[in-house]
C-alpha positions, -999 to 999 in steps of 0.1 A, spaced: -407 -717 54 -439 -698 55 -447 -715 88 -415 -701 102 -426 -666 92 -459 -670 110 -441 -682 141 -419 -652 140 -449 -629 136 -466 -646 165 -435 -642 187 -433 -606 179 -470 -603 187 -463 -618 221 -436 -593 227 -460 -565 218 -486 -578 242 -460 -582 269 -446 -547 263 -481 -533 266 -484 -550 300 -450 -536 310 -433 -570 313 -396 -576 307 -398 -609 288 -373 -607 260 -336 -598 253 -350 -574 226 -360 -551 255 -323 -544 262 -318 -517 288 -353 -502 284 -375 -505 314 -412 -499 321 -418 -461 324 -448 -443 337 -442 -413 313 -420 -405 284 -418 -373 264 -419 -372 226 -382 -363 225 -374 -393 247 -393 -417 224 -376 -402 193 -341 -405 210 -348 -442 217 -357 -447 180 -327 -428 166 -303 -447 189 -312 -478 170 -305 -463 135 -271 -471 119 -251 -439 117 -271 -422 144 -286 -387 141 -288 -370 107 -279 -334 103 -302 -329 74 -335 -348 73 -372 -344 67 -377 -364 99 -387 -335 121 -417 -324 143 -446 -311 122 -467 -301 151 -467 -301 189 -436 -302 212 -408 -326 220 -415 -319 257 -450 -332 256 -456 -363 277 -468 -391 255 -502 -407 263 -502 -431 234 -486 -435 200 -502 -440 166 -482 -451 135 -494 -444 100 -485 -436 65 -501 -402 63 -513 -381 93 -546 -374 76 -575 -355 92 -592 -389 97 -561 -404 114 -558 -373 136 -594 -377 147 -590 -414 153 -558 -408 174 -577 -383 195 -605 -407 200 -582 -433 216 -563 -406 236 -531 -410 217 -512 -377 214 -482 -387 194 -485 -396 157 -455 -411 139 -461 -407 102 -440 -419 72 -449 -392 47 -455 -355 48 -484 -340 66 -487 -307 46 -486 -320 10 -449 -314 1 -417 -332 9 -403 -305 33 -437 -299 49 -434 -262 41 -468 -248 52 -463 -219 27 -457 -242 -3 -490 -228 -16 -499 -195 1 -532 -188 18 -539 -225 21 -570 -229 43 -567 -267 45 -532 -264 60 -545 -238 85 -574 -259 95 -554 -290 98 -529 -272 121 -558 -260 142 -571 -295 145 -537 -307 158 -536 -279 183 -572 -286 194 -563 -322 203 -527 -313 214 -512 -339 191 -476 -339 182 -467 -353 147 -432 -366 139 -422 -378 104 -402 -411 104 -391 -415 68 -353 -411 64 -344 -430 96 -368 -459 89 -353 -464 55 -318 -463 69 -326 -491 93 -310 -525 87 -331 -541 74 -351 -512 58 -382 -509 80 -406 -504 51 -392 -532 29 -392 -555 59 -429 -548 65 -438 -555 29 -418 -588 28 -435 -599 60 -470 -592 48 -464 -609 14 -445 -638 30 -417 -632 5 -389 -633 32 -386 -670 22 -373 -660 -12 -355 -629 -1 -337 -636 32 -312 -608 27 -341 -583 23 -329 -567 -9 -349 -548 -35 -341 -574 -61 -348 -611 -56 -360 -642 -74 -394 -660 -70 -403 -694 -83 -415 -688 -119 -452 -679 -120 -476 -660 -141 -481 -623 -138 -517 -628 -128 -507 -651 -99 -484 -625 -85 -511 -598 -89 -536 -618 -70 -511 -626 -43 -502 -589 -38 -539 -579 -39 -549 -604 -13 -518 -602 11 -516 -564 10 -554 -559 10 -555 -537 -21 -589 -533 -38 -575 -527 -73 -541 -530 -90 -528 -515 -122 -503 -535 -143 -487 -536 -177 -481 -570 -192 -497 -602 -203 -514 -620 -175 -499 -653 -186 -463 -640 -188 -439 -659 -165 -421 -638 -140 -392 -647 -117 -367 -619 -112 -384 -592 -92 -375 -555 -86 -395 -544 -56 -395 -507 -49 -422 -496 -24 -430 -459 -24 -419 -434 -51 -383 -442 -60 -385 -422 -92 -385 -433 -129 -347 -432 -133 -340 -455 -104 -369 -479 -113 -357 -483 -149 -320 -485 -140 -326 -513 -115 -348 -531 -140 -321 -530 -167 -291 -537 -144 -307 -568 -129 -323 -581 -161 -356 -584 -142 -388 -594 -158 -411 -577 -133 -410 -543 -116 -433 -537 -86 -436 -501 -75 -456 -480 -51 -460 -453 -77 -443 -440 -108 -444 -409 -130 -467 -421 -158 -446 -403 -184 -415 -422 -174 -414 -458 -162 -448 -469 -176 -440 -456 -210 -406 -473 -209 -423 -506 -200 -449 -502 -228 -422 -495 -255 -400 -523 -242 -428 -548 -246 -436 -535 -281 -399 -541 -290 -402 -578 -279 -388 -576 -243 -404 -597 -217 -410 -572 -189 -440 -563 -168 -449 -538 -142 -473 -537 -112 -483 -505 -95 -495 -510 -59 -502 -474 -50 -480 -453 -27 -499 -458 5 -506 -495 0 -469 -502 -8 -455 -487 24 -482 -490 49 -470 -525 59 -437 -510 71 -456 -485 94 -477 -514 107 -445 -533 114 -432 -503 133 -456 -512 161 -438 -545 167 -404 -529 163 -410 -500 187 -430 -516 214 -401 -533 232 -383 -499 233 -411 -481 251 -425 -508 274 -459 -501 288 -467 -475 261 -499 -481 241 -490 -481 203 -516 -484 177 -514 -486 139 -541 -467 121 -539 -472 83 -544 -440 64 -555 -459 33 -557 -447 -2 -574 -413 -12 -588 -428 -44 -621 -445 -52 -624 -470 -81 -654 -473 -103 
């Protein structure tokens, strides 16, 4: 089954290459044709047209800089539109960044969340200098069927074999916690992982929640599905992790792995390149990983 996944990935890669060359080679391309120029708004409209339920009245998926009328010279996908990602986009002459998470350090991207913030001011000036438009693609990507972020993670870990319905709860062949940790570390290219549990503990029923689902949802899904392993992007350390610690002290066989928010959802934004390319034939799309802000000693 793993070989089938690789074939699918190779096929998608071929579609990307063909799209970059402006060639109509796949039914996936639908009614979209090679275009010399598209505006930001036109690209966004093509994306939203694919989302079940269509346009949302209330969403954080709005422009954070620039203009919808700007003609796109290239697209960058990323988890966070960091200063480094902005500079890298400018270097390859891409003026449209599609980011999954906020650009200005709070969920609503309110620039006045903390007043007199010089970092916000200077970041805005940097975007203006390079004439880069930033659009957040969070709510819509998670509404996609399958969820774009989860699909990217399952592709990268090669767990689609065990989770063909692409759900947050699924079953793996029983294996030790340390084996799963090593697989996640290697497949997702994570330098360090935090975990709670005995390395020799056998795990099978998995709850996989990339990003920050919140402690209540994480614990609720763990209990309802009688899972023995919870894998999260991040979690409030005074909620889920303390629940896992006390559960283990009371004799329950349950473990937890923390991937890190950026590492847990970056694969979904990398996958976005493959998903989006056929919808904007001829457009150069590049994934630039924002990476983790942390350093380990």
